[in-house]
C-alpha positions, -999 to +999 in steps of 0.1 A: +000+000+000+012+035-009-003+069+001-030+078-023-042+042-030-079+036-029-087+011-002-117-008+010-126-026+042-125-064+037-157-070+058-175-040+043-163-036+007-186-006+001-166+015+026-140+032+004-112+056+014-078+069+006-048+053+023-028+081+039+001+061+054+011+040+084+013+053+120+032+037+149+021+041+185+047+036+212+041+007+236+035+017+272+057+003+299+075-023+279+046-033+256+053-037+219+048-008+195+016-009+174+015+001+137-017+007+119-030+023+087-044+058+085-073+061+060-095+091+050-128+073+045-154+087+021-187+096+037-175+085+072-158+103+100-140+090+131-159+090+164-140+122+173-151+139+141-117+137+123-118+128+086-087+105+090-090+075+112-068+045+120-075+008+112-056-024+115-038-027+081-048-063+077-085-053+077-082-033+045-071-040+009-061-019-021-089-014-047-070+008-071-033+016-068-022+052-071+000+053-102 
């Protein structure tokens, strides 16, 4: 996946968005770091109102690669 790729959720293929990149959260008190995808979903906002939200990268797939 590259920034700008059109992605969809595997379980809800009608949910489309633009892949923005990967984000890593530092683990707390010795826990492993966690890396996830950031996606700007069309017609959907995150629960806090942001247009970009995070999702486990294995729950999405590329529909159309940005060339």
